[in-house]
N, C-alpha and C positions, 0 to 999 in steps of 0.2 A: 763814656763808660767802657771799660776794658772788657774783653771776653771773660777774664777771670772773675771780674766783679759781677757780670751778668750771670755766670754760672752759680756764683755764691748766692745771689738773690733767688734763683730758681730752686736751688737746693734748700734754702731757708723756707721757701713757700711749701715745698713738698714735705719737709720735716714738720712744719706747722700743721699741715693737713693730716698727716699720719697721726700726730698727737691728738688732734680733734676727733678723728675717727675712732681711735682706740679708747679715748676717754668716754665717748658716747656709748660705745659697746660696754664698757665697764659699768656705767651707770645703769644700763638696762638689764645686764645679764648676771652681774656678780652675785645676786641673791637667788638665782634660779638654779636648782639642782634636784635631781641629776638631769643632764642633757646628753642626748645621743645625736651625733652628726651623721647625716646621710648625704653622701656625695653622689653625683651622677650627671649624665649628659642632658643638655638643654634640648637636644634634637630627638630625644626618645618620644615617640608618638603616644597618645593616650590609649591607642589600641594595642600597644606592645605589651607582651606578658610581663616584662620587667617593670612597666608602669604600674600594672595591677599588683605585682608583688610588693613594690615599694609602698603603695597605698595601704596594703594590708599590714605590712610590718609597722609602718608609722602609726596606724590605728591601734595596733596591739600595744605598742610602746606607750602611746598617750593614754590608753585605757588603764594602764598601770600607774599613771601619774608621772610618767617620764616625758620631759620636754623633748621635742624633736627640732633640730636645727638643719636648715638646708641653705642653698645659695639663693633662694627666694625667687627664682625665675621659672621658666617653663620646663617641660619635660619631666625628668626624674625629680627635679627640685619641686615642681608643682605637685607631683604625686606624693612626695614626703609631707608637704604642708597640708595637702588635702586630707591625707590619712590622719595626721595629727589633729587636725581640726575636728574630724568626725569622732575621734576617740574621747574628746571632751575633757579629760582629766589632766592632760599635760599640755603645756603651751606649744603653739606652732610658731617657730621663729624663722625669719628669713634674713639672710645677709646679702642684700642686693649689690650688684656692681654696675657702675655706669659704663656702658659700652655703646659703640656706634651702631651695633646691630645685634639682633638675637635676644638680648637680655631685656626682659620686661617683668616687673613685679607680678607675681601671681596673686589671686584673690583670696588666699587661704591662710593669711598670716595674722597671728595675734600681736606679734612684735615684728616690726619691719625696720631694719637698719640699712642705711645706704652708704656705700663706699665708692671712692674714686680709685683707690689703689688696691691691687691684688694683695700686696704684702700685708697691709693691716687687716684685710678681710680674712686671709689665711691664718694670720696670727690669732684672730678672734675665734675661728673654728677650733684651733688647737688648744687654746687656753681654757675654754669653757666646756669642752666635750669630755665625757667619761668613756666614750666608746665611739668608734667610727665604722660605719657601714658604707662600702664602696660599691655602688651599682655600676653597670656598664656606662661608659661615656667616652669622650674624646680627649684631646690634649689637655684641657682644663682639669678633667677628672684625674688623669694620670699625674699632672703637676701636683694636685692636692694629695693624692695617694703617696707619692714619693717624698713630698715634704713631711708628711706625718711620720712615715717610716724613718726618714733621716733624723728627725727630732727625737724620736724614741731611741733609735740606734745610738745617738751621740749623747743621750741623757740630757738633752736640752728641754725635753718635755717628759712629764711623768708617763710611766708605762700605761698603755691602754690597749684593749683589743682592737685590731684592725681586721675587719671582716669583708672579704671580697665575695660578692654575691653573683653566682652564675658561673659554674665550673666551665661550661662550654665557652663562655666569653673570655675568661681569664686564663685558662689552662695553657694556651700558647705562650703567653707572657711568662707565666710561672716556669714552664719547661725551659724557655730560653734563659731565664735567670739562673736556673739550676745547671743547665748544660754549659753555659758560657761564663756567667759571672762567678758562680761558685767554683767551677772547674779552673778558672784562671786566678782564683784566690782574691777576687775583687769584693766578694761578699762571702761571709762564712756560712756554714751549714746552720749554725745556731741562729744567725740573723734571719734566715729563711723562716724561722719559727715566730717571727714578729707578726705574722698575719695568718689568718685561716681562710680557706675557701669553702663556701657552703652553697647548697643548691635549693634550700627551702627556707621559708619564713620562720618555721619552727626552730631550725638550727640557728639562724641568726638571732632570733629572740632569746634562745637559751644562752648563747654566748654573752649577749648584752646583760641579761639578768645575772648571770654568774659573776660578771665583772662588777656590777653595781653592788652585789653582796660581798665583794672582796674575795671571791673565790678565784683560784687560778684557772685560766682558760687555755 
């Protein structure tokens, strides 16, 4: 077998797996609405104030009949599913990813989907969510944030509120984007309006509710 043939087989297997994962997500999620996605770090401890804020926000969303979708693992993801579960009226959804370390499904999911590939997992987050709340996190959280912003910026995804929670955490990044990216013409001032930065659960909840009612945010 040639190297080209070997690569073709590998690509075919990956393509098949992506199709399987996206199809499974469609079967489980296409009739659930509305859904709010909450992103955030796996390494955030249960004693962290951001964990408590995530649980409270997810509880409030669920109590209003809004489904909450997270990455299904520990940290902020666990907090989101835990809060949604306690709210009782909205489903708690987890999109788990198979990793060699760190990721384990949390115990608070009504619907648990498993992914091998980040691409199909991120596509599922974007396709079914009506709003995105981004709590503090690491590289994975930043990857998810910028993918959502890019899809909205390029009209590859419908417009939706992107809410960064925790001004102290996010302000350094926002300032750098303004001072460097906007100044150099790499991002426009109007594109900086694609997201909001909030400090309270009430602010985040209000923006989500306004978006779900079709009001401008």
